C-alpha positions in Angstrom: -109.3 -10.2 23.8 -107.4 -12.0 26.6 -108.9 -15.4 25.8 -107.9 -15.0 22.2 -104.3 -14.3 23.1 -104.2 -17.2 25.4 -105.6 -19.6 22.8 -103.1 -18.3 20.2 -100.3 -18.8 22.8 -101.4 -22.4 23.4 -101.6 -23.2 19.7 -98.1 -21.7 19.1 -96.7 -23.8 21.9 -98.3 -26.9 20.6 -97.0 -26.3 17.0 -93.5 -25.6 18.4 -93.4 -28.8 20.4 -94.7 -30.9 17.5 -92.3 -29.2 15.0 -89.3 -29.9 17.3 -90.4 -33.5 17.9 -91.0 -34.6 14.3 -88.5 -32.4 12.4 -90.5 -32.6 9.2 -93.7 -33.8 7.4 -93.5 -37.0 5.4 -96.1 -38.1 2.8 -96.3 -40.8 0.2 -97.2 -40.3 -3.5 -97.9 -42.9 -6.2 -96.4 -42.5 -9.6 -97.1 -44.4 -12.7 -94.0 -46.2 -13.8 -95.2 -48.4 -16.7 -98.4 -48.7 -18.6 -98.6 -51.3 -21.4 -102.1 -52.1 -22.4 -104.1 -53.4 -19.4 -100.9 -53.8 -17.4 -100.0 -50.9 -15.1 -97.1 -50.5 -12.7 -96.9 -47.9 -10.0 -94.3 -47.0 -7.5 -94.8 -45.4 -4.1 -92.3 -42.6 -3.2 -91.9 -41.0 0.2 -91.3 -37.3 0.2 -90.4 -35.2 3.1 -90.9 -31.5 3.8 -88.2 -30.6 6.3 -89.1 -28.2 9.2 -86.0 -26.4 10.5 -85.6 -26.6 14.3 -85.4 -22.8 14.4 -89.0 -22.6 13.2 -90.2 -24.8 16.1 -88.1 -22.8 18.5 -89.5 -19.5 17.4 -93.1 -20.8 17.6 -92.5 -22.2 21.1 -90.8 -18.9 22.2 -93.6 -16.8 20.7 -96.2 -18.9 22.4 -94.5 -18.6 25.8 -94.1 -14.8 25.3 -97.8 -14.4 24.5 -98.8 -16.6 27.4 -96.7 -14.4 29.8 -98.0 -11.2 28.3 -101.6 -12.5 28.3 -101.4 -13.6 32.0 -100.1 -10.2 33.1 -103.0 -8.3 31.7 
């Protein structure tokens, strides 16, 4: 039980730090713009899923709390 809590704490801390560092997830999609016979044109568009800083802060704080509680037991 103790090792599971410590692993969860470390994962939450890592997720919190990464979330605060990157502020969002960016990915690229290809969309078909034009198709005339054998000629095809595509466009690449970047889309971003924003991650609010509060989410990273909560994950980091939750990981620290679990780490402290797991270390006391």
